[in-house]
Every structure is written in structure tokens, then in C-alpha cells.
C-alpha positions in Angstrom: 0.0 0.0 0.0 1.3 3.4 -1.0 0.7 6.5 1.2 0.7 8.8 -1.8 0.7 8.3 -5.6 1.8 11.6 -7.2 1.3 12.7 -10.8 2.5 15.6 -12.9 5.3 16.6 -15.2 8.7 15.2 -14.5 11.5 17.7 -15.0 15.2 17.6 -15.6 16.1 21.1 -14.2 18.9 23.2 -15.6 19.4 26.1 -13.2 21.3 28.8 -15.1 22.8 31.8 -13.3 22.5 35.0 -15.2 23.5 38.7 -14.8 20.0 39.9 -14.7 16.5 39.1 -15.9 16.4 40.7 -19.4 13.5 42.7 -20.9 12.4 41.9 -24.4 15.2 42.9 -26.8 17.8 43.0 -24.0 20.8 40.7 -23.6 21.8 39.0 -20.3 25.0 37.2 -19.6 24.9 33.5 -18.7 27.5 32.9 -16.0 27.7 29.2 -16.1 26.3 26.5 -18.5 25.0 23.4 -16.6 25.2 19.9 -18.2 23.5 16.6 -17.3 25.9 16.0 -14.4 25.0 19.3 -12.7 21.3 19.3 -13.6 18.9 18.6 -10.8 15.8 16.4 -10.6 12.5 18.2 -10.4 8.8 18.2 -11.3 6.2 19.0 -8.6 4.9 15.5 -8.1 8.3 13.9 -7.9 9.5 16.6 -5.5 6.6 15.9 -3.1 7.1 12.1 -3.4 10.8 12.3 -2.7 10.3 14.6 0.2 7.7 12.3 1.7 10.0 9.3 1.2 12.7 11.0 3.1 10.2 11.4 5.9 9.5 7.7 5.9 6.4 7.4 3.8 5.7 5.0 0.9 5.3 6.9 -2.4 4.9 6.3 -6.1 4.8 8.5 -9.2 2.5 8.2 -12.1 4.0 10.2 -15.0 5.5 10.0 -18.5 9.2 9.9 -19.3 11.1 9.6 -22.6 13.4 6.7 -23.4 16.3 9.1 -23.8 19.4 9.3 -21.6 17.7 11.8 -19.3 14.8 9.4 -18.8 17.2 6.7 -17.8 18.9 9.0 -15.3 15.5 9.9 -13.9 14.5 6.3 -13.4 17.8 5.6 -11.7 17.2 8.5 -9.4 13.7 7.3 -8.5 15.1 3.8 -7.7 17.8 5.3 -5.5 15.1 7.3 -3.6 12.9 4.2 -3.2 10.0 5.6 -5.2 7.5 3.1 -6.7 7.7 3.2 -10.5 4.9 0.8 -11.3 2.8 3.6 -13.0 5.5 5.2 -15.1 4.9 5.4 -18.9 8.0 5.3 -21.1 7.5 7.0 -24.5 9.7 5.5 -27.3 11.8 7.9 -29.3 10.8 10.8 -27.1 12.7 13.3 -24.9 12.1 13.7 -21.2 10.7 17.0 -19.9 13.2 19.7 -19.1 13.1 23.1 -17.3 15.6 25.9 -18.1 15.5 28.2 -15.0 17.4 31.4 -15.4 18.2 32.8 -11.9 19.4 36.4 -11.4 21.4 37.7 -8.4 18.2 38.5 -6.5 17.1 34.9 -6.6 14.3 35.6 -9.1 13.6 33.1 -11.9 12.4 33.0 -15.5 11.4 29.5 -16.3 11.2 28.0 -19.8 9.7 24.5 -19.9 10.0 21.8 -22.5 7.2 19.2 -21.9 8.6 16.6 -24.3 7.4 13.1 -23.9 4.7 14.0 -21.4 2.7 16.0 -24.0 3.2 13.3 -26.7 1.2 10.7 -24.8 -2.5 10.4 -25.9 -3.7 7.1 -24.6 -6.1 5.6 -22.1 -4.7 5.7 -18.6 -4.5 2.5 -16.6 -2.9 2.5 -13.2 -1.6 -0.4 -11.2 -1.9 1.5 -7.9 -5.5 2.5 -8.5 -6.7 0.8 -5.4 -3.4 0.6 -3.6 -2.9 4.2 -2.3 -4.2 6.3 0.5 -4.0 9.7 -1.3 -3.7 10.7 -4.9 -1.8 13.9 -5.5 -2.4 15.9 -8.7 0.3 18.5 -9.7 0.7 20.4 -13.0 0.9 18.0 -15.9 -0.7 17.1 -19.3 -4.4 17.8 -19.1 -5.4 14.7 -21.0 -3.5 12.6 -18.5 -4.5 14.5 -15.3 -8.2 14.5 -16.3 -8.1 10.6 -16.5 -6.0 10.4 -13.3 -8.6 12.5 -11.3 -11.5 10.5 -12.8 -9.9 7.2 -11.9 -9.4 8.1 -8.2 -12.6 9.9 -7.9 -14.4 6.7 -9.0 -12.2 4.6 -6.7 -13.1 7.0 -3.8 -9.5 7.7 -3.0 -9.0 11.2 -1.6 -7.5 13.6 -4.1 -5.1 16.4 -3.2 -4.6 19.1 -5.8 -1.5 21.3 -5.9 -2.0 24.1 -8.4 0.0 26.1 -10.9 -1.4 29.0 -12.9 -0.8 27.2 -16.1 -3.5 27.8 -18.8 -2.1 25.0 -20.9 -2.6 22.5 -18.1 -5.8 23.9 -16.5 -8.6 25.0 -18.7 -11.7 26.5 -17.1 -13.4 23.1 -17.2 -10.3 21.4 -15.6 -10.2 24.0 -12.8 -13.9 23.4 -12.0 -13.7 19.6 -12.2 -10.5 19.3 -10.2 -11.7 21.6 -7.5 -14.9 19.7 -7.1 -13.1 16.4 -6.9 -10.4 17.4 -4.4 -10.4 16.9 -0.6 -7.6 19.3 -0.1 -6.4 22.1 -2.4 -3.0 23.8 -2.1 -2.1 27.0 -3.9 -0.1 30.2 -3.5 -1.8 33.6 -3.4 -1.1 34.1 -7.2 -2.6 30.7 -8.0 -5.6 31.4 -5.7 -6.4 34.6 -7.7 -6.1 32.5 -10.9 -8.7 30.0 -9.6 -11.0 32.5 -8.1 -11.0 34.5 -11.3 -11.5 31.4 -13.4 -14.5 30.2 -11.3 -16.0 33.6 -10.6 -15.6 33.2 -6.8 -14.7 35.9 -4.3 -12.6 34.1 -1.7 -10.9 30.7 -1.2 -13.4 29.5 1.3 -16.0 29.5 -1.5 -14.3 26.4 -2.7 -15.4 24.4 0.4 -18.1 21.8 -0.2 -19.0 18.3 0.8 -15.9 16.9 -0.9 -13.4 19.7 -0.4 -12.7 20.0 3.3 -9.8 22.5 3.3 -7.9 25.0 1.2 -4.3 26.0 1.9 -3.0 29.3 0.5 0.6 30.2 0.9 1.9 33.8 1.1 5.7 33.4 0.9 7.5 34.8 3.9 4.1 35.8 5.5 3.2 32.1 6.0 0.0 30.6 4.8 -3.8 30.5 5.6 -5.9 27.4 6.2 -9.5 27.7 5.1 -12.2 25.3 6.4 -15.9 25.4 7.0 -15.1 26.9 10.4 -13.2 29.9 9.0 -9.7 31.0 8.1 -6.7 30.2 10.3 -3.3 31.9 9.8 -0.3 29.6 9.7 3.1 31.0 10.9 6.1 30.6 8.6 9.3 28.9 9.7 11.6 31.9 9.4 15.1 31.2 8.1 17.6 32.8 5.8 16.3 32.3 2.3 18.8 31.2 -0.4 16.4 29.9 -3.1 12.6 29.7 -3.4 12.2 27.0 -6.1 10.6 23.8 -4.7 9.4 25.4 -1.4 5.8 24.9 -2.4 6.3 21.2 -3.1 8.0 20.8 0.3 5.1 22.5 2.0 2.7 20.0 0.3 4.9 17.1 1.4 4.9 18.3 5.0 1.2 18.9 5.0 0.5 15.4 3.7 3.0 13.9 6.2 1.0 15.5 9.0 -2.3 14.4 7.6 -1.0 10.8 7.1 0.1 10.8 10.7 -3.3 12.0 11.9 -2.2 15.4 13.1 -4.7 18.3 12.9 -4.9 20.3 9.7 -3.3 23.3 11.5 -0.4 21.2 12.8 0.0 19.6 9.4 0.3 23.0 7.8 3.0 24.0 10.3 4.8 20.9 9.3 4.5 22.1 5.7 6.1 25.4 6.7 9.0 23.6 8.4 9.6 21.4 5.3 9.6 24.4 3.1 12.2 26.1 5.3 14.7 23.3 4.6 14.3 23.7 0.8 14.6 27.5 1.1 18.1 27.1 2.5 19.7 25.6 -0.6 19.5 25.8 -4.4 17.5 23.0 -5.9 14.1 21.4 -5.1 15.5 18.2 -3.6 18.9 19.3 -2.4 18.2 19.8 1.3 15.2 17.6 2.2 15.2 16.5 5.9 14.4 13.2 7.6 11.5 13.1 10.0 13.8 13.5 13.0 15.4 16.6 11.5 12.1 18.1 10.6 10.7 17.3 14.1 13.7 19.0 15.8 13.2 22.2 13.8 9.4 22.1 14.3 9.7 21.8 18.1 12.3 24.6 18.2 9.8 26.9 16.4 6.3 25.7 17.4 6.7 23.5 20.5 6.2 19.8 21.0 4.9 17.8 18.0 
């Protein structure tokens, strides 16, 4: 039995330092050119699965890789991390997704994403872990794939957790409406929350609460996050540390939140665990570079928020 099966785009991340973020028509200097040996492993679903695995949970990924060299590196990485690969799809003669992230001296990013193999798949989804998982996590990925993923787990009555991205290619208006109605928990930052509310014609995140959707979590960067339930809005304190890099912090928050839920902590405590997990990722460059064990997370949690 898996604790979480996560879907979404995989990503081979090339983080490229640049002199500044250029305007249209401007030139910026690239300060270093990464290759496959210095690229990092990413993709929202994988980041969450790896973070949860480091905390001691059983996780799998359901996603699409190419049969290229990067795809083989990715599968090796998943094996090393102990991530279940039963629901991987390997596309022949296709290239694995890549992200080219241009990072300026202020830590701000411009991201250019190549979906590759993931957007080439157009089949009927069949999952081996359909009835073998406690939670199904949806992150940004091919709409045709994610729509089937949500439908499968909705029919199987497996709770769905939806982590957003404001991606008009992945989330049409119909997708936003369908995924919101199907999800037990929805996670988004304040920009993504505005995207959802605008798309659905709602005024506030709590409007998303219904018989299926029990809680909404909206993150606000260094200001922490807010938990919305039928009982109202609860502010969640951030875990304040020196920020080096922000990429992957939202995925770590999701992992911490799910870890708390899986261990039967309250939603408020689980959200604080999410804040602590995010703090580790914020300390280093890369989504999976500085992920903690449960004992490391617990020690930091208790130093900030008291006994766990």
C-alpha cells in the first residue's frame, strides 16, 4: 500500500545563473552552463514524493518519461530514492521533460519548460496502484493525462489532493472546475488562488469548500499561509530562516502537509509541518537538495512551534 501516488510533469532542471532578468530585446550574460551532471531532478509530483519518502512514507509516481538518456537517469534517481515506478509510462523515441530556469542575483527566476514526452502521450490511462494508495496527488501535468487520473481516483473513492500552478495549458476552465470539485484538499499560493477565483468567478478561497473539499491552503511566501475550512480562516506561521532559493518550497510545503495528515495530526499542525519542510528547501538551491528526515524536521518544528 502506498501512502501517496503523485502525478505531474517530471523535470530535468537546468538552473542557469544570469547577470539579470532581461526585458524583451535585452541581452543578459549567462554565468555558467550546466550539463546533465549538474542538472537537478524536479517536477512538482516527484519533489513531493521524494520529500515524503525522506520522511519515511511509501510513495509512487504516475507520469511520463522519454526513453532518452535523461529518462534513464530519472528512473535511476527514483530507484535510489525508493520511489515506486509501477505507474511510469515510457514513451519510445521521445525526450524527457526539461526546465531551463534562469536565476538572477536576487534569486528571481524566469522558467522555460519543454514538456517533451509527457505531452506526446495520448492514450487511455491504466494505473496499477489505482486501489493501492491512501491519497492521490495531482500536480501540474498534461491535461489529457491528469483528467483521467482524477476521474480514476474519484471513482475509486481515493481522496484527491490538488496542488495548483497557474498554467493555462494544463488547466482549462473546465479542468479547474472539475479538479476543484473532486479534491479533498487544495493547495495554492496567493497568485494561484487569484487565478482559480478569477476562473471560477468566486470571491474568496473559502467559497471552494463543499461536501468533498474539506480544506484550502493558500501560501503567502514569507508571510506564512492560511488554512480555510468550513469553520473559517486560520493563519499559519512561517518557519523563518535565511532564504537562499525559493524553487521547490511549495512542493516541500505540500509534502509536509501530507505527512501531517497521514500521521493524523490536525490540519493546523500539518500546515505548520509544511512550513517547516519548506524552510529546509529554502536554505539551498534545488528542489530536492536539502530535504530532511522526520527527526530533522521534528527537531526544527519543536524549536519553532513547540512539541509535535
